[in-house]
ROMIMAR-89218 format. One record per residue (C-alpha): residue number from 1; residue in three letters; x, y, z. Coordinates in nm, 3 decimals. Layout:
{site NUM; 'ALA'; {X; Y; Z}},
...
***
This chain:
{site 1; 'MET'; {-8.201; 2.798; -5.567}},
{site 2; 'ARG'; {-8.352; 3.141; -5.506}},
{site 3; 'THR'; {-8.656; 3.099; -5.282}},
{site 4; 'LYS'; {-8.759; 2.912; -4.969}},
{site 5; 'ASP'; {-9.001; 2.717; -5.188}},
{site 6; 'ASP'; {-8.705; 2.605; -5.402}},
{site 7; 'GLU'; {-8.528; 2.479; -5.092}},
{site 8; 'THR'; {-8.836; 2.298; -4.964}},
{site 9; 'LEU'; {-8.890; 2.131; -5.301}},
{site 10; 'ILE'; {-8.531; 2.011; -5.345}},
{site 11; 'ARG'; {-8.523; 1.869; -4.992}},
{site 12; 'GLU'; {-8.845; 1.680; -5.066}},
{site 13; 'VAL'; {-8.704; 1.549; -5.395}},
{site 14; 'ARG'; {-8.388; 1.433; -5.218}},
{site 15; 'ALA'; {-8.586; 1.258; -4.947}},
{site 16; 'LYS'; {-8.789; 1.065; -5.205}},
{site 17; 'SER'; {-8.497; 0.977; -5.435}},
{site 18; 'ARG'; {-8.233; 0.710; -5.410}},
{site 19; 'ILE'; {-8.025; 0.889; -5.675}},
{site 20; 'LEU'; {-8.048; 1.262; -5.753}},
{site 21; 'VAL'; {-7.918; 1.391; -6.087}},
{site 22; 'ALA'; {-7.881; 1.763; -6.159}},
{site 23; 'LEU'; {-7.962; 1.815; -6.528}},
{site 24; 'GLY'; {-7.860; 2.116; -6.736}},
{site 25; 'ILE'; {-7.610; 2.398; -6.680}},
{site 26; 'CYS'; {-7.847; 2.602; -6.460}},
{site 27; 'ALA'; {-7.880; 2.309; -6.220}},
{site 28; 'THR'; {-7.515; 2.203; -6.235}},
{site 29; 'HIS'; {-7.319; 2.530; -6.243}},
{site 30; 'GLY'; {-7.568; 2.816; -6.218}},
{site 31; 'GLY'; {-7.565; 2.905; -6.587}},
{site 32; 'ILE'; {-7.728; 3.222; -6.707}},
{site 33; 'THR'; {-7.973; 3.220; -6.415}},
{site 34; 'SER'; {-7.682; 3.292; -6.180}},
{site 35; 'LEU'; {-7.653; 3.636; -6.342}},
{site 36; 'GLY'; {-7.911; 3.721; -6.077}},
{site 37; 'ASN'; {-7.623; 3.731; -5.829}},
{site 38; 'ILE'; {-7.488; 4.046; -5.993}},
{site 39; 'GLY'; {-7.740; 4.250; -5.798}},
{site 40; 'SER'; {-7.944; 4.215; -5.481}},
{site 41; 'ALA'; {-8.297; 4.076; -5.471}},
{site 42; 'LYS'; {-8.423; 4.429; -5.406}},
{site 43; 'GLN'; {-8.249; 4.564; -5.716}},
{site 44; 'LEU'; {-8.379; 4.272; -5.924}},
{site 45; 'LEU'; {-8.738; 4.329; -5.818}},
{site 46; 'GLU'; {-8.718; 4.703; -5.869}},
{site 47; 'LYS'; {-8.576; 4.663; -6.219}},
{site 48; 'GLU'; {-8.765; 4.364; -6.356}},
{site 49; 'HIS'; {-9.090; 4.355; -6.160}},
{site 50; 'SER'; {-9.166; 4.719; -6.086}},
{site 51; 'MET'; {-9.514; 4.681; -6.238}},
{site 52; 'LEU'; {-9.607; 4.373; -6.036}},
{site 53; 'GLU'; {-9.745; 4.356; -5.686}},
{site 54; 'SER'; {-9.487; 4.205; -5.455}},
{site 55; 'THR'; {-9.752; 3.976; -5.304}},
{site 56; 'ARG'; {-9.779; 3.793; -5.637}},
{site 57; 'LEU'; {-9.413; 3.693; -5.632}},
{site 58; 'PRO'; {-9.233; 3.435; -5.418}},
{site 59; 'GLU'; {-9.010; 3.577; -5.148}},
{site 60; 'LEU'; {-8.656; 3.587; -5.283}},
{site 61; 'GLU'; {-8.333; 3.519; -5.099}},
{site 62; 'ASP'; {-8.068; 3.783; -5.161}},
{site 63; 'LEU'; {-7.854; 3.542; -5.365}},
{site 64; 'MET'; {-7.896; 3.228; -5.574}},
{site 65; 'TYR'; {-7.740; 2.920; -5.415}},
{site 66; 'PRO'; {-7.625; 2.588; -5.568}},
{site 67; 'ILE'; {-7.831; 2.279; -5.495}},
{site 68; 'CYS'; {-7.543; 2.114; -5.310}},
{site 69; 'ASN'; {-7.570; 2.382; -5.040}},
{site 70; 'PHE'; {-7.890; 2.207; -4.927}},
{site 71; 'VAL'; {-7.878; 1.843; -5.037}},
{site 72; 'ASP'; {-7.634; 1.582; -5.167}},
{site 73; 'VAL'; {-7.634; 1.551; -5.547}},
{site 74; 'ASP'; {-7.517; 1.220; -5.689}},
{site 75; 'TYR'; {-7.445; 1.322; -6.049}},
{site 76; 'TYR'; {-7.430; 1.639; -6.257}},
{site 77; 'ILE'; {-7.510; 1.636; -6.629}},
{site 78; 'PRO'; {-7.436; 1.988; -6.761}},
{site 79; 'GLY'; {-7.535; 2.141; -7.095}},
{site 80; 'CYS'; {-7.777; 2.394; -7.239}},
{site 81; 'PRO'; {-7.948; 2.172; -7.319}},
{site 82; 'PRO'; {-7.760; 1.848; -7.237}},
{site 83; 'MET'; {-7.713; 1.637; -7.550}},
{site 84; 'PRO'; {-7.972; 1.353; -7.575}},
{site 85; 'PHE'; {-7.708; 1.082; -7.626}},
{site 86; 'LEU'; {-7.525; 1.202; -7.315}},
{site 87; 'ILE'; {-7.844; 1.185; -7.107}},
{site 88; 'VAL'; {-7.930; 0.837; -7.237}},
{site 89; 'HIS'; {-7.581; 0.692; -7.182}},
{site 90; 'SER'; {-7.556; 0.847; -6.835}},
{site 91; 'LEU'; {-7.896; 0.723; -6.717}},
{site 92; 'LYS'; {-7.836; 0.375; -6.860}},
{site 93; 'SER'; {-7.511; 0.355; -6.661}},
{site 94; 'ILE'; {-7.675; 0.481; -6.342}},
{site 95; 'VAL'; {-7.971; 0.241; -6.349}},
{site 96; 'SER'; {-7.739; -0.051; -6.426}},
{site 97; 'GLY'; {-7.524; 0.033; -6.125}},
{site 98; 'LYS'; {-7.224; 0.151; -6.327}},
{site 99; 'THR'; {-7.039; 0.480; -6.297}},
{site 100; 'PRO'; {-7.115; 0.704; -6.598}},
{site 101; 'ILE'; {-6.829; 0.815; -6.821}},
{site 102; 'ARG'; {-6.670; 1.129; -6.683}},
{site 103; 'HIS'; {-6.562; 1.375; -6.953}},
{site 104; 'GLN'; {-6.254; 1.564; -6.840}},
{site 105; 'SER'; {-6.095; 1.736; -7.139}},
{site 106; 'VAL'; {-6.206; 2.043; -7.341}},
{site 107; 'VAL'; {-6.439; 2.089; -7.638}},
{site 108; 'CYS'; {-6.141; 2.169; -7.864}},
{site 109; 'THR'; {-6.048; 1.798; -7.856}},
{site 110; 'GLU'; {-6.382; 1.714; -8.024}},
{site 111; 'CYS'; {-6.391; 2.008; -8.264}},
{site 112; 'HIS'; {-6.115; 1.901; -8.506}},
{site 113; 'ARG'; {-6.076; 2.250; -8.653}},
{site 114; 'LYS'; {-5.716; 2.343; -8.734}},
{site 115; 'ILE'; {-5.557; 2.577; -8.480}},
{site 116; 'VAL'; {-5.321; 2.820; -8.652}},
{site 117; 'PRO'; {-5.164; 3.149; -8.532}},
{site 118; 'ALA'; {-5.302; 3.458; -8.702}},
{site 119; 'LYS'; {-5.244; 3.835; -8.698}},
{site 120; 'LEU'; {-5.572; 4.014; -8.638}},
{site 121; 'GLU'; {-5.653; 4.369; -8.532}},
{site 122; 'ARG'; {-5.973; 4.294; -8.343}},
{site 123; 'LEU'; {-6.232; 4.033; -8.251}},
{site 124; 'TYR'; {-6.544; 3.968; -8.458}},
{site 125; 'GLY'; {-6.902; 3.883; -8.381}},
{site 126; 'ILE'; {-7.008; 3.551; -8.533}},
{site 127; 'TYR'; {-7.238; 3.736; -8.774}},
{site 128; 'GLU'; {-6.984; 3.995; -8.887}},
{site 129; 'LYS'; {-6.808; 3.772; -9.138}},
{site 130; 'GLU'; {-6.831; 3.425; -9.285}},
{site 131; 'SER'; {-6.618; 3.171; -9.103}},
{site 132; 'ASP'; {-6.371; 2.933; -9.263}},
{site 133; 'PRO'; {-6.507; 2.577; -9.210}},
{site 134; 'VAL'; {-6.160; 2.433; -9.149}},
{site 135; 'LEU'; {-5.979; 2.681; -8.925}},
{site 136; 'CYS'; {-6.022; 2.727; -8.550}},
{site 137; 'LEU'; {-6.285; 2.993; -8.483}},
{site 138; 'VAL'; {-6.058; 3.169; -8.233}},
{site 139; 'SER'; {-5.785; 3.187; -8.498}},
{site 140; 'GLN'; {-6.041; 3.372; -8.710}},
{site 141; 'GLY'; {-6.112; 3.625; -8.438}},
{site 142; 'PHE'; {-6.433; 3.483; -8.295}},
{site 143; 'VAL'; {-6.487; 3.445; -7.919}},
{site 144; 'CYS'; {-6.515; 3.068; -7.881}},
{site 145; 'LEU'; {-6.501; 2.915; -7.532}},
{site 146; 'GLY'; {-6.410; 2.562; -7.642}},
{site 147; 'SER'; {-6.067; 2.587; -7.478}},
{site 148; 'LEU'; {-6.230; 2.625; -7.134}},
{site 149; 'THR'; {-6.538; 2.407; -7.164}},
{site 150; 'ARG'; {-6.583; 2.041; -7.065}},
{site 151; 'GLU'; {-6.607; 1.807; -7.363}},
{site 152; 'GLY'; {-6.865; 1.532; -7.405}},
{site 153; 'CYS'; {-7.113; 1.713; -7.627}},
{site 154; 'GLY'; {-6.940; 1.629; -7.956}},
{site 155; 'ALA'; {-6.871; 1.999; -8.029}},
{site 156; 'PRO'; {-7.189; 2.055; -8.237}},
{site 157; 'CYS'; {-7.167; 2.435; -8.219}},
{site 158; 'PRO'; {-6.812; 2.493; -8.352}},
{site 159; 'ARG'; {-6.854; 2.209; -8.601}},
{site 160; 'ALA'; {-7.152; 2.400; -8.742}},
{site 161; 'GLY'; {-6.962; 2.728; -8.749}},
{site 162; 'PHE'; {-7.106; 2.876; -8.428}},
{site 163; 'THR'; {-6.884; 2.951; -8.131}},
{site 164; 'CYS'; {-6.891; 2.741; -7.813}},
{site 165; 'PHE'; {-7.055; 2.939; -7.533}},
{site 166; 'GLY'; {-6.948; 2.721; -7.241}},
{site 167; 'CYS'; {-7.273; 2.538; -7.165}},
{site 168; 'ARG'; {-7.092; 2.230; -7.030}},
{site 169; 'GLY'; {-6.908; 2.425; -6.763}},
{site 170; 'PRO'; {-6.533; 2.433; -6.699}},
{site 171; 'ALA'; {-6.307; 2.138; -6.779}},
{site 172; 'ASP'; {-6.109; 1.963; -6.506}},
{site 173; 'SER'; {-5.792; 2.151; -6.605}},
{site 174; 'LEU'; {-5.957; 2.469; -6.478}},
{site 175; 'LEU'; {-6.190; 2.328; -6.214}},
{site 176; 'TYR'; {-5.933; 2.141; -6.007}},
{site 177; 'ARG'; {-5.653; 2.394; -6.035}},
{site 178; 'SER'; {-5.888; 2.683; -5.953}},
{site 179; 'ARG'; {-5.746; 2.872; -6.248}},
{site 180; 'ASP'; {-5.876; 3.214; -6.346}},
{site 181; 'MET'; {-6.094; 3.128; -6.646}},
{site 182; 'TYR'; {-6.107; 3.486; -6.769}},
{site 183; 'ALA'; {-5.727; 3.524; -6.767}},
{site 184; 'PHE'; {-5.686; 3.184; -6.934}},
{site 185; 'LEU'; {-5.930; 3.277; -7.213}},
{site 186; 'VAL'; {-5.745; 3.604; -7.273}},
{site 187; 'LYS'; {-5.415; 3.417; -7.308}},
{site 188; 'VAL'; {-5.563; 3.161; -7.550}},
{site 189; 'ILE'; {-5.719; 3.424; -7.775}},
{site 190; 'SER'; {-5.409; 3.643; -7.767}},
{site 191; 'ALA'; {-5.184; 3.349; -7.863}},
{site 192; 'ARG'; {-5.404; 3.259; -8.161}},
{site 193; 'THR'; {-5.481; 3.611; -8.288}},
{site 194; 'SER'; {-5.172; 3.816; -8.183}},
{site 195; 'ILE'; {-5.405; 4.076; -8.031}},
{site 196; 'PRO'; {-5.244; 4.222; -7.714}},
{site 197; 'GLU'; {-5.395; 4.092; -7.391}},
{site 198; 'GLU'; {-5.486; 4.438; -7.264}},
{site 199; 'GLU'; {-5.685; 4.509; -7.580}},
{site 200; 'LEU'; {-5.861; 4.175; -7.551}},
{site 201; 'LYS'; {-5.962; 4.244; -7.192}},
{site 202; 'LYS'; {-6.137; 4.563; -7.304}},
{site 203; 'GLU'; {-6.320; 4.387; -7.587}},
{site 204; 'LEU'; {-6.423; 4.088; -7.376}},
{site 205; 'TYR'; {-6.547; 4.315; -7.099}},
{site 206; 'ARG'; {-6.789; 4.473; -7.347}},
{site 207; 'ASN'; {-6.903; 4.136; -7.482}},
{site 208; 'PRO'; {-7.223; 4.015; -7.303}},
{site 209; 'PHE'; {-7.195; 3.678; -7.479}},
{site 210; 'ILE'; {-6.937; 3.548; -7.231}},
{site 211; 'PHE'; {-7.055; 3.700; -6.903}},
{site 212; 'HIS'; {-7.253; 3.400; -6.779}},
{site 213; 'THR'; {-6.951; 3.173; -6.828}},
{site 214; 'PHE'; {-6.763; 3.336; -6.543}},
{site 215; 'ILE'; {-7.045; 3.320; -6.289}},
{site 216; 'PHE'; {-7.058; 2.945; -6.234}},
{site 217; 'SER'; {-7.198; 2.859; -5.893}},
{site 218; 'ARG'; {-6.919; 2.738; -5.668}},
{site 219; 'PHE'; {-6.912; 2.372; -5.573}},
{site 220; 'GLU'; {-6.890; 2.370; -5.198}},
{site 221; 'ARG'; {-6.801; 2.003; -5.178}},
{site 222; 'PHE'; {-6.519; 1.817; -5.346}},
{site 223; 'LYS'; {-6.752; 1.522; -5.411}},
{site 224; 'ALA'; {-6.960; 1.742; -5.640}},
{site 225; 'ARG'; {-6.661; 1.803; -5.866}},
{site 226; 'GLU'; {-6.595; 1.433; -5.902}},
{site 227; 'ARG'; {-6.948; 1.359; -6.022}},
{site 228; 'ILE'; {-6.976; 1.590; -6.320}},
{site 229; 'ILE'; {-7.049; 1.375; -6.624}},
***
């Protein structure tokens, strides 16, 4: 939520709805849109909209805020985009009065690639070399976020040879323990590639691919955590 109009709209939606479902990673965790919180509204407008008249744009709040700051959200279905089968199963459960299945583990449990220790000198972009279809992508030196990300999608990206980019948000193992996701990712990659953690931190810091993963909007209410599907 970035503008007063956003707030007005979501309050109206809540007032007219018996059940409110946040759909997609931007609505559930902030996603890539929450990168707007890196700078102030003034900086954003000066950089991105310097050629536009300010009167043509909605008035922006200085930060983006999660929906649950303004209204109660009954369920959260993350993903970018959420998988169709997950949407269908969740909505069928909701309309029939049942609690949807809550996915709590990580994408690695659905990937089925073989995790093996390796000795690598550096990380690789997914287009720098051909990946082995059997081995874990992290073991091959690719930055895959499956070890942090909530399962439930069926791991279509790593199964197809593309790295997981965290679109389902953090798994319960990180969400409930308030663990440092960045530090955890560094430890996972270091253990599987033998690259020293300090070297990994430098490489990951320069990698824009993972930035949005560590800017999830904070859930202000414990109830919100319990209703992520």
